[in-house]
C-alpha positions as CSV (number, residue, x, y, z in Angstrom):
1,Y,82.8,98.5,63.2
2,D,79.5,97.7,61.6
3,A,77.7,101.1,61.3
4,T,74.4,99.6,60.1
5,L,74.0,97.2,63.0
6,G,76.0,99.1,65.6
7,H,78.2,96.1,66.4
8,A,81.9,96.3,67.2
9,P,84.4,93.6,66.1
10,A,84.9,90.7,68.5
11,W,88.5,91.5,69.3
12,H,87.4,94.8,70.9
13,S,86.1,92.9,73.9
14,K,89.7,92.0,74.7
15,L,90.5,95.6,75.3
16,L,87.6,96.7,77.4
17,K,84.3,95.4,78.7
18,V,81.3,97.0,77.1
19,P,78.8,98.0,79.8
20,Q,75.3,96.5,79.7
21,E,72.2,98.5,79.4
22,H,71.5,98.7,83.1
23,Q,75.1,99.9,83.7
24,A,75.1,102.7,81.2
25,R,74.6,105.4,83.8
26,S,76.6,103.8,86.6
27,S,79.3,105.7,88.4
28,K,81.8,103.0,87.5
29,V,81.4,103.6,83.7
30,F,83.8,106.1,82.2
31,D,84.7,107.4,78.8
32,V,87.9,105.9,77.6
33,E,90.3,106.3,74.7
34,T,92.3,103.5,73.0
35,L,95.9,103.9,71.9
36,V,98.5,101.5,70.5
37,L,102.2,101.5,70.9
38,L,103.8,100.8,67.6
39,L,107.1,99.6,69.1
40,P,106.9,95.8,68.9
41,N,107.7,93.5,71.9
42,I,108.1,96.3,74.5
43,L,107.6,93.6,77.2
44,D,111.3,92.6,77.1
45,I,113.6,91.7,79.9
46,D,116.3,94.1,78.7
47,I,113.9,97.0,78.8
48,F,112.7,96.1,82.3
49,M,116.2,95.7,83.5
50,A,117.0,99.2,82.2
51,L,113.9,100.5,84.0
52,A,114.8,98.8,87.2
53,S,118.4,100.2,87.0
54,A,117.2,103.8,86.5
55,R,118.5,106.1,89.1
56,S,116.2,108.0,91.5
57,V,116.9,111.3,89.8
58,H,115.7,109.9,86.5
59,R,112.4,108.7,87.8
60,Q,110.5,111.1,85.6
61,I,110.7,108.6,82.8
62,F,108.0,106.6,84.7
63,S,105.5,109.5,84.0
64,S,105.5,108.4,80.3
65,L,102.3,106.8,79.3
66,A,104.1,104.0,77.4
67,I,106.2,103.1,80.4
68,K,103.2,103.1,82.7
69,A,101.3,100.9,80.4
70,A,104.1,98.4,80.0
71,V,104.7,98.1,83.7
72,H,100.9,97.8,84.4
73,C,100.4,95.2,81.6
74,L,103.2,93.0,82.9
75,W,102.1,93.3,86.5
76,I,98.4,92.5,85.8
77,E,98.9,89.7,83.3
78,L,101.9,87.9,84.8
79,I,103.4,89.2,88.0
80,S,100.4,89.8,90.2
81,P,99.3,86.2,90.7
82,V,102.9,85.2,91.5
83,F,103.2,88.1,94.0
84,C,100.1,86.9,95.8
85,L,101.4,83.3,95.9
86,T,104.8,84.5,97.2
87,L,103.1,86.7,99.8
88,L,101.1,83.7,100.9
89,F,104.2,81.5,101.3
90,N,106.0,84.2,103.3
91,L,103.0,84.7,105.5
92,L,102.9,80.9,106.3
93,D,106.6,81.1,107.2
94,L,105.9,84.0,109.5
95,L,103.1,82.2,111.2
96,M,105.3,79.2,111.8
97,F,107.9,81.4,113.5
98,A,105.2,83.0,115.6
99,A,103.7,79.7,116.6
100,W,107.1,78.3,117.4
101,G,108.1,81.2,119.5
102,L,104.8,81.4,121.4
103,T,104.7,77.7,122.4
104,P,106.9,76.8,125.4
105,A,108.4,73.4,125.9
106,H,106.0,70.8,127.3
107,R,103.0,73.1,126.8
108,P,100.1,73.2,124.3
109,L,100.2,75.2,121.1
110,L,100.3,79.0,121.6
111,W,100.2,78.6,125.3
112,R,101.7,82.0,125.9
113,L,98.6,83.6,124.4
114,T,96.0,81.5,126.1
115,R,97.6,80.9,129.5
116,T,95.8,82.0,132.7
117,S,98.4,81.3,135.4
118,K,101.4,83.3,136.3
119,E,103.8,80.4,136.7
120,A,107.3,80.6,135.3
121,E,107.6,80.0,131.6
122,A,110.2,78.0,129.7
123,N,111.7,78.7,126.3
124,S,110.3,77.2,123.2
125,S,110.7,73.6,122.3
126,V,113.8,72.7,120.3
127,Q,111.7,71.1,117.6
128,F,108.0,71.4,118.1
129,P,106.0,69.2,115.6
130,R,106.4,70.2,112.0
131,F,107.6,73.7,112.6
132,A,111.2,73.1,111.6
133,N,110.3,71.6,108.2
134,F,108.1,74.5,107.3
135,V,110.9,76.9,108.1
136,L,113.4,74.7,106.2
137,A,111.1,74.6,103.2
138,G,111.0,78.4,103.1
139,L,114.7,78.6,103.4
140,L,115.3,76.2,100.5
141,R,112.7,78.1,98.3
142,D,114.4,81.5,98.9
143,L,117.9,80.1,98.3
144,T,116.7,78.5,95.0
145,N,115.2,81.7,93.7
146,I,118.2,83.8,94.7
147,G,120.6,81.2,93.0
148,W,118.5,81.2,89.9
149,W,118.4,85.0,89.8
150,L,122.2,85.1,89.9
151,F,122.4,82.4,87.3
152,S,120.1,84.3,84.9
153,L,122.0,87.5,85.5
154,C,125.3,85.9,84.6
155,R,123.8,84.2,81.6
156,K,122.6,87.5,80.2
157,W,125.9,89.2,81.0
158,L,127.9,86.5,79.2
159,S,125.5,86.6,76.1
160,H,125.8,90.4,75.8
161,K,129.6,90.2,76.4
162,K,129.9,87.7,73.5
163,N,127.8,89.9,71.3
164,S,129.8,93.0,72.1
165,T,133.2,91.5,71.2
166,I,134.6,92.2,67.7
167,N,137.9,91.5,66.0
168,G,140.2,94.4,65.4
169,T,142.7,95.0,62.6
170,S,145.5,93.5,64.7
171,G,143.7,90.2,65.0
172,R,142.9,90.7,68.7
173,G,139.4,91.0,70.1
174,H,138.4,94.3,71.6
175,E,135.6,94.3,74.1
176,L,133.1,97.1,73.7
177,R,131.7,98.3,77.0
178,S,128.2,98.5,75.6
179,G,125.2,99.6,77.7
180,L,123.6,96.1,77.8
181,H,126.8,94.5,78.8
182,S,127.3,96.8,81.8
183,L,123.6,96.6,82.6
184,W,123.8,92.9,83.4
185,H,127.0,92.9,85.4
186,P,127.0,90.1,88.1
187,M,127.9,92.7,90.8
188,K,124.3,93.9,90.6
189,I,123.5,91.5,93.4
190,C,125.3,93.8,95.8
191,D,123.3,96.8,94.6
192,I,120.6,97.2,97.4
193,S,118.9,100.0,95.5
194,H,118.2,97.6,92.6
195,N,117.3,94.4,94.4
196,T,116.8,92.9,97.9
197,N,118.9,89.8,97.4
198,M,121.6,90.8,99.9
199,P,119.2,91.4,102.8
200,E,117.4,88.2,101.9
201,L,120.7,86.3,101.9
202,F,121.4,87.7,105.4
203,L,118.0,86.5,106.6
204,C,118.6,83.1,105.0
205,L,121.9,82.9,106.9
206,L,120.2,83.6,110.2
207,K,117.6,80.9,109.4
208,A,120.3,78.4,108.6
209,I,122.1,79.1,111.8
210,F,118.9,78.8,113.8
211,L,117.9,75.5,112.1
212,L,121.4,74.1,112.6
213,S,121.3,74.9,116.3
214,V,118.0,73.2,116.5
215,R,119.0,70.1,114.5
216,C,122.2,69.6,116.5
217,T,120.2,69.1,119.7
218,R,119.6,65.4,120.4
219,N,116.7,65.8,122.9
220,C,114.0,67.2,120.7
221,E,111.6,67.7,123.6
222,S,113.9,70.0,125.6
223,E,113.6,73.7,125.6
224,M,115.8,76.1,123.6
225,P,118.8,77.8,125.1
226,D,118.6,81.6,125.5
227,T,120.8,82.2,122.4
228,T,118.6,80.0,120.2
229,Q,115.4,81.7,121.6
230,A,116.9,85.1,120.8
231,L,117.8,84.0,117.3
232,L,114.2,82.8,116.8
233,A,113.0,86.2,117.9
234,V,115.4,88.0,115.5
235,C,114.3,85.8,112.6
236,F,110.7,86.5,113.3
237,F,111.3,90.3,113.4
238,M,113.3,90.3,110.2
239,H,110.7,88.2,108.4
240,S,108.0,90.6,109.5
241,V,110.0,93.5,108.0
242,K,110.4,91.5,104.8
243,L,106.7,90.9,104.6
244,I,105.9,94.6,105.2
245,Y,108.5,95.6,102.6
246,M,106.9,93.2,100.1
247,L,103.6,95.1,100.4
248,R,105.2,98.2,98.9
249,V,104.1,97.0,95.4
250,S,100.6,96.1,96.3
251,A,97.6,98.1,95.2
252,F,96.3,98.4,98.7
253,G,98.4,100.7,100.8
254,G,101.6,100.1,98.8
255,K,102.2,103.8,98.0
256,K,101.9,104.8,101.6
257,I,104.3,102.2,102.8
258,L,106.7,103.1,100.0
259,V,106.6,106.8,100.9
260,L,107.2,106.1,104.6
261,L,110.2,103.9,103.9
262,K,111.7,106.3,101.3
263,T,111.3,109.2,103.7
264,L,112.9,107.4,106.5
265,V,116.1,106.6,104.5
266,S,116.2,109.8,102.5
267,G,119.4,111.9,102.4
268,A,118.1,114.7,104.6
269,M,116.9,112.2,107.3
270,R,120.2,110.4,107.3
271,E,122.1,113.6,107.8
272,M,119.9,114.6,110.7
273,F,120.2,111.2,112.3
274,L,124.0,111.5,112.0
275,V,124.0,114.9,113.6
276,A,121.8,113.8,116.5
277,F,124.0,110.7,117.0
278,L,127.2,112.8,117.1
279,F,125.6,115.2,119.6
280,F,124.4,112.3,121.8
281,L,127.9,110.7,121.6
282,A,129.5,113.9,122.7
283,F,127.0,114.1,125.5
284,V,127.7,110.6,126.7
285,V,131.5,111.0,126.6
286,T,131.3,114.3,128.5
287,A,129.1,112.7,131.2
288,V,131.4,109.7,131.6
289,M,134.4,112.0,131.9
290,L,132.6,114.0,134.7
291,D,131.3,110.9,136.4
292,R,134.2,108.4,136.8
293,K,132.2,106.0,139.1
294,G,129.5,105.1,136.6
295,A,129.9,102.5,133.9
296,I,129.6,103.8,130.3
297,T,126.7,101.5,129.6
298,V,124.8,102.7,132.6
299,V,125.4,106.3,131.8
300,S,124.5,105.8,128.1
301,W,121.2,104.1,128.8
302,S,120.3,106.5,131.5
303,L,120.9,109.5,129.3
304,Y,119.0,107.8,126.4
305,R,116.0,107.2,128.7
306,G,116.1,110.5,130.4
307,L,116.7,112.9,127.5
308,I,114.9,111.2,124.6
309,F,111.9,109.6,126.4
310,G,111.8,111.9,129.4
311,D,112.2,109.1,131.9
312,G,112.7,110.4,135.4
313,A,114.3,107.1,136.6
314,G,117.0,107.5,133.9
315,L,117.9,111.0,135.2
316,D,117.8,109.8,138.8
317,N,120.5,107.3,137.9
318,M,122.7,110.2,136.8
319,G,122.5,111.8,140.2
320,F,119.5,114.1,139.6
321,A,117.3,112.8,142.4
322,I,116.0,116.2,143.7
323,E,114.2,114.6,146.7
324,G,117.6,113.2,147.9
325,S,119.3,116.6,147.5
326,W,116.6,118.3,149.7
327,R,117.3,115.8,152.5
328,G,121.1,116.3,152.2
329,E,121.6,112.8,150.7
330,S,124.1,112.2,148.0
331,G,122.8,110.6,144.8
332,F,124.8,108.7,142.2
333,V,127.5,111.4,142.3
334,D,129.1,112.3,145.6
335,D,131.2,115.3,144.7
336,I,129.1,118.5,144.6
337,D,131.4,120.2,142.2
338,V,131.2,117.4,139.7
339,L,127.5,117.3,140.1
340,Q,127.2,121.0,139.4
341,Q,129.4,120.7,136.3
342,L,127.4,117.7,135.1
343,L,124.1,119.6,135.6
344,T,125.4,122.5,133.6
345,V,126.6,120.4,130.7
346,M,123.4,118.4,130.6
347,A,121.3,121.5,130.7
348,I,123.1,123.1,127.8
349,L,123.6,120.0,125.6
350,G,120.3,118.5,126.5
351,T,118.4,121.6,125.5
352,V,120.3,122.0,122.2
353,T,120.3,118.3,121.3
354,F,117.0,116.9,122.4
355,I,114.7,119.9,122.0
356,V,116.0,121.7,119.0
357,I,117.4,118.7,117.0
358,L,114.5,116.4,117.6
359,N,112.0,119.0,116.5
360,M,114.2,119.6,113.4
361,I,114.0,115.9,112.7
362,I,110.2,116.0,112.9
363,A,110.1,119.0,110.7
364,I,112.4,117.6,108.1
365,Y,110.6,114.3,108.1
366,S,107.3,116.1,107.4
367,N,108.9,118.1,104.6
368,E,110.4,115.0,103.0
369,Y,107.2,113.1,103.3
370,G,105.2,115.8,101.6
371,R,107.8,116.1,98.8
372,L,107.9,112.3,98.2
373,E,104.1,112.0,98.4
374,M,103.7,114.2,95.4
375,E,106.0,111.7,93.5
376,S,104.4,108.6,95.0
377,D,103.1,107.4,91.6
378,L,106.5,107.6,90.0
379,L,108.1,105.8,92.9
380,F,105.4,103.1,92.8
381,Q,105.9,102.5,89.1
382,R,109.7,102.2,89.7
383,E,109.3,99.7,92.5
384,R,106.9,97.6,90.4
385,A,109.4,97.6,87.6
386,K,112.1,96.4,90.0
387,Y,109.9,93.6,91.4
388,C,108.9,92.5,87.9
389,C,112.5,92.3,86.8
390,N,113.4,90.3,89.9
391,C,110.6,87.9,89.3
392,L,111.5,87.4,85.7
393,L,115.1,86.6,86.7
394,G,114.5,84.5,89.8
395,M,111.2,82.7,89.3
396,Q,110.9,82.2,85.5
397,K,112.6,78.8,85.2
398,L,110.4,77.4,82.5
399,R,111.1,79.3,79.3
400,S,110.8,76.5,76.8
401,R,107.8,76.2,74.5
402,N,107.7,72.4,75.1
403,C,104.2,71.5,76.4
404,C,105.3,68.1,77.6
405,L,107.9,69.7,79.9
406,R,105.3,71.9,81.5
407,M,102.9,68.9,81.9
408,A,105.7,67.0,83.6
409,V,106.4,69.9,86.0
410,R,102.7,70.1,86.9
411,I,102.6,66.4,87.7
412,A,105.8,66.7,89.8
413,V,104.3,69.7,91.7
414,I,101.1,67.6,92.5
415,L,103.2,64.6,93.6
416,C,105.5,66.7,95.8
417,S,102.6,68.5,97.4
418,A,100.8,65.2,98.2
419,G,104.0,63.7,99.5
420,A,104.7,66.6,101.8
421,I,101.2,66.6,103.2
422,L,101.4,62.8,103.9
423,L,104.8,63.2,105.6
424,F,103.5,66.0,107.7
425,I,100.5,64.0,108.8
426,F,101.8,60.5,109.3
427,F,105.6,61.1,109.8
428,P,106.0,64.2,111.9
429,S,109.4,65.9,112.1
430,G,110.1,64.9,115.7
431,G,109.5,66.3,119.0
432,D,105.8,65.7,118.9
433,P,104.6,64.8,122.4
434,L,101.8,62.7,120.9
435,V,104.1,60.5,118.8
436,T,106.8,58.6,120.6
437,G,110.0,57.5,118.9
438,S,109.6,59.8,115.9
439,S,112.9,60.7,114.3
440,P,113.6,64.1,112.6
441,T,113.5,63.9,108.8
442,P,113.9,66.8,106.3
443,A,112.2,64.9,103.5
444,A,108.9,66.8,103.9
445,A,110.8,70.1,103.8
446,F,112.5,69.2,100.5
447,L,109.2,68.1,98.9
448,L,107.4,71.2,100.1
449,A,110.1,73.5,98.8
450,A,110.1,71.7,95.4
451,A,106.3,72.1,95.2
452,Q,106.5,75.8,96.0
453,V,109.3,76.5,93.5
454,G,107.4,74.5,90.9
455,M,104.2,76.5,91.4
456,Q,106.1,79.8,91.0
457,A,107.8,78.6,87.8
458,L,104.5,77.4,86.3
459,M,102.8,80.7,87.0
460,M,105.7,82.7,85.6
461,H,105.7,80.9,82.3
462,S,104.7,83.2,79.4
463,E,105.0,83.2,75.6
464,W,106.3,86.8,75.8
465,F,109.6,85.6,77.3
466,A,109.9,82.1,75.8
467,V,113.1,80.9,74.2
468,G,113.1,78.9,71.0
469,R,115.3,76.2,69.8
470,S,117.6,78.6,68.1
471,G,118.1,80.5,71.4
472,A,116.0,83.5,70.3
473,E,114.1,85.2,73.1
474,G,110.6,86.6,72.8
475,P,107.4,85.7,71.1
476,R,107.2,84.2,67.6
477,E,105.1,87.0,66.2
478,E,105.5,90.6,67.0
479,H,103.3,91.8,69.9
480,F,102.1,95.4,70.2
481,L,100.9,97.1,73.4
482,W,97.3,98.4,73.3
483,I,96.4,101.0,75.9
484,V,92.9,101.7,77.1
485,R,92.8,104.6,79.6
486,R,90.1,106.7,81.1
487,C,89.8,110.2,79.6
488,E,90.8,112.9,82.1
489,Q,88.3,115.5,83.2
490,R,90.3,118.3,81.6
491,D,90.4,116.4,78.3
492,L,86.6,116.0,78.5
493,Q,86.1,119.7,79.3
494,A,88.4,120.7,76.4
495,E,86.5,118.4,74.1
496,K,83.1,119.8,75.1
497,S,84.3,123.4,74.8
498,S,85.7,122.7,71.3
499,R,82.5,120.9,70.3
500,R,80.4,123.9,71.5
501,E,82.7,126.3,69.7
502,S,82.5,124.3,66.4
503,V,78.7,124.1,66.7
504,S,78.4,127.9,67.3
505,T,80.7,128.6,64.4
506,E,78.7,126.3,62.1
507,A,75.5,128.0,63.1
508,A,77.0,131.5,62.5
509,A,78.2,130.4,59.1
510,R,74.8,129.1,58.2
511,Q,73.2,132.3,59.3
512,L,75.7,134.3,57.3
513,M,75.1,132.3,54.1
514,S,71.4,132.8,54.6
515,D,71.7,136.6,54.9
516,I,73.9,136.7,51.8
517,R,71.3,134.7,49.8
518,D,68.6,137.1,51.0
519,Q,70.7,140.1,49.9
520,L,71.4,138.5,46.5
521,S,67.8,137.8,45.9
522,A,66.7,141.3,47.0
523,S,69.2,143.0,44.7
524,A,68.8,141.0,41.5
525,P,69.6,143.9,39.1
526,C,72.9,144.4,41.0
527,A,73.8,140.7,40.6
528,S,76.8,141.6,38.4
529,K,78.6,142.9,41.5
530,G,78.4,139.4,42.9
531,V,78.6,138.1,46.4
532,S,81.2,140.7,47.4
533,A,78.7,143.6,47.3
534,A,76.2,141.8,49.4
535,G,78.9,140.8,51.8
536,S,80.1,144.4,52.1
537,A,76.6,145.7,52.7
538,Y,76.1,143.0,55.3
539,V,79.4,143.9,57.0
540,S,78.6,147.6,57.0
541,K,75.2,146.8,58.5
542,K,76.7,144.6,61.1
543,N,79.3,147.2,62.0
544,T,76.5,149.8,62.5
545,D,74.7,147.4,64.8
546,L,78.0,146.7,66.7
547,A,78.6,150.4,67.2
548,E,75.1,150.8,68.6
549,R,75.7,147.8,71.0
550,V,79.0,149.2,72.1
551,Q,77.5,152.6,72.8
552,T,74.7,151.0,74.8
553,R,77.1,148.7,76.8
554,V,79.6,151.5,77.6
555,S,77.1,154.1,78.5
556,T,75.2,151.7,80.8
557,S,78.4,150.6,82.6
558,G,80.1,154.0,82.6
559,A,77.2,155.8,84.1
560,S,77.6,153.9,87.3
561,R,81.3,153.6,88.1
562,T,83.7,154.4,85.2
563,T,85.4,157.6,84.2
564,P,85.1,159.0,80.6
565,R,88.7,158.0,79.8
566,R,88.2,154.4,81.0
567,A,84.8,154.2,79.1
568,S,86.6,155.3,75.9
569,R,89.2,152.6,76.3
570,D,86.5,149.9,77.0
571,R,84.6,151.2,74.0
572,H,87.5,150.7,71.7
573,R,88.4,147.3,73.1
574,I,84.9,145.9,72.9
575,L,84.6,147.3,69.4
576,R,87.8,145.6,68.3
577,E,86.7,142.3,69.7
578,L,83.3,142.4,68.1
579,V,84.7,143.4,64.7
580,A,87.2,140.6,64.9
581,K,84.5,138.1,65.6
582,D,82.4,139.3,62.6
583,A,85.5,139.3,60.4
584,K,86.0,135.6,61.3
585,L,82.4,134.9,60.4
586,V,82.7,136.6,57.1
587,S,85.9,134.6,56.3
588,L,84.0,131.5,57.0
């Protein structure tokens, strides 16, 4: 820092943006402090894997400033653009499912949303133009990323397994179950709390079954069978849930979504759902035993509609049509004794189950939501660490420092994108009513999937995680994490109070030295006694003044509302405080 010119070094601009003159008093400008973490290369895949594998009971480690800074730095500098790109790809897939499902066969695009007539509708077309290739491209992209994730996991596991094997005295190798070795076990793919690969594999399986059922149909302009239409609806719903779950790590609404989902699957909520299900199951079995004429499905749905949603038609199906009873008619149950028993059982169990238990579920959900909302920042940092680890394992396919390889991948991505666009425009996938004789071809899907995977790999390339020719991971030079954070309000208040205290102490010290000099100059013949005599005279004079002040304060306050004993205690307390302050000034 140049104190004469008031200029900071150029590298300071990389840490923070210096506000300009017209922004000096803006509400967006805050006081900050700059820290540095002296642990080199903290942005390491092993560290983030350990953070992602941390249990929920150990989430307090994410309150550390170093952990917060590491997760935030990796997210902002590397993961955030890839997250936006992946979110865009999944949104396009979801729109393709919606457009396909809302377009019946032999109808214009999105006819179910824009129709005006009430004529009977048909199912969606087996292969409306270009929809199948978009869905197939998304399927190939997800399978490639999941396969690369598993490959990277096994590679790290084998490398740590090799490093944790030593030769014993008997000549046989003994494997050490080290922390890193167990951390990268391939069975991590089955751990739902660590990653979402298993649910995504299930969704990919549903997509594959749907596409196979579509491809196996020869007549591309015919409508889907009911099973294929239902499978399309299920794929759309699960893809919507996946898209909502992806938003848990976004800066806009991510914490709210995360707290809602965590509350819904918390241990207390699972227990209450189990209790409610057991009561409902007992209720259904009892009703079926009393009513031998009704099918179990009819009884179950009628009770579900009547007791949970308060649907009167559901209760009428169980024989509770009061209007028919007034007219002497028999409802769903003919035997009056069975009806009375059924009414009694439903009155008791319905009251206990669907009034008390449902209100308990609402109360427990509110309690769990409030508890988790206070820890939303820790949960948010933990989920971001998980997502960063999954991106590093599944999407970081270019880890070499070879610039020619990255340039070749860029060219390949451009060519694949251009080829996919040309195929979609000039060679549709089949089933297009405007193009006759067009045959289905998955070439456009393969090109589009290759372009999407290549884009993600290029955006995930970083020098922090590069691999050299010797196989060493990490940057060539040591990197340190610099932290610039806004000063908290309590820190600013403490700093201001300490600054005021230091200023007042310095002023009192200057005043004391001035009085001592005056005393020394006034008593020149007694200079042999030194500074101590003047200091003693000053202290005695100050104590006399303090005693007079104490008498004045105590008499003034005691005359109004204090007793003599309380006034005496206050007098001694104030005297001790003032004497202690002057003793501190004398010591200074």
